C-alpha positions as CSV (number, residue, x, y, z in Angstrom):
1,X,102.2,127.6,108.9
2,X,102.7,130.4,106.4
3,X,102.1,129.9,102.7
4,X,105.8,129.6,101.8
5,X,106.3,126.9,104.4
6,X,103.2,125.0,103.2
7,X,104.6,125.0,99.6
8,X,108.0,123.9,100.9
9,X,106.3,120.9,102.7
10,X,104.3,120.1,99.6
11,X,107.4,120.2,97.4
12,X,109.2,117.9,99.8
13,X,106.3,115.4,99.7
14,X,106.2,115.4,95.9
15,X,110.0,115.0,95.8
16,X,109.8,112.0,98.1
17,X,107.0,110.4,96.0
18,X,109.0,111.0,92.8
19,X,112.1,109.5,94.4
20,X,110.2,106.5,95.8
21,X,108.8,105.6,92.4
22,X,111.6,106.8,90.1
23,X,109.6,109.6,88.6
24,X,110.3,113.2,87.6
25,X,108.9,115.7,90.1
26,X,106.4,117.0,87.5
27,X,105.3,113.5,86.7
28,X,104.8,112.8,90.5
29,X,102.7,115.9,90.8
30,X,100.5,114.9,87.8
31,X,100.0,111.4,89.2
32,X,99.0,112.8,92.6
33,X,96.6,115.3,91.0
34,X,95.1,112.5,88.9
35,X,94.5,110.3,91.9
36,X,97.0,107.7,90.7
37,X,99.1,107.8,93.9
38,X,97.5,106.4,97.1
39,X,98.9,107.7,100.4
40,X,98.1,106.6,103.9
41,X,99.6,107.7,107.2
42,X,100.9,104.6,109.2
43,X,103.1,103.8,112.1
44,X,105.6,100.9,112.2
45,X,106.3,98.5,115.0
46,X,108.8,100.9,116.5
47,X,106.2,103.7,116.7
48,X,107.8,105.7,113.8
49,X,105.3,107.4,111.5
50,X,105.6,107.0,107.7
51,X,103.5,107.4,104.5
52,X,102.5,104.2,102.9
53,X,102.4,105.1,99.2
54,X,101.1,103.0,96.2
55,X,101.6,103.8,92.5
56,X,100.8,101.5,89.6
57,X,101.1,98.3,91.6
58,X,104.3,99.4,93.4
59,X,104.5,100.4,97.1
60,X,106.9,102.3,99.3
61,X,107.2,103.4,102.9
62,X,108.2,107.1,103.0
63,X,109.8,108.1,106.3
64,X,111.4,111.4,107.0
65,X,114.8,111.0,105.6
66,X,114.3,107.5,104.2
67,X,112.4,105.5,101.7
68,X,111.8,101.8,102.0
69,X,110.5,99.5,99.3
70,X,109.6,95.9,99.3
71,X,111.7,93.6,97.1
72,X,110.7,93.8,93.4
73,X,109.5,90.1,93.5
74,X,106.8,91.2,96.0
75,X,105.6,94.2,94.0
76,X,105.9,93.1,90.4
77,X,103.8,90.4,88.7
78,X,105.7,87.2,88.0
79,X,106.4,86.2,84.4
80,X,106.2,82.5,85.0
């Protein structure tokens, strides 16, 4: 992988994280650099690989070409 390809891949990853958590790309990069975003490689029940990402109590599954999020009630604290 040449350096340009590596940066393209990194930009794609940061863009996906930004989209998953409704952040600006620069904010996503800052959060990753600060260790605020947790990322783990996983595989779903169909054998498809994805990134399990966590940020400030929220989570998302980042697939190539798709982002899945649990319902808000499962990721946000209840106000009751």
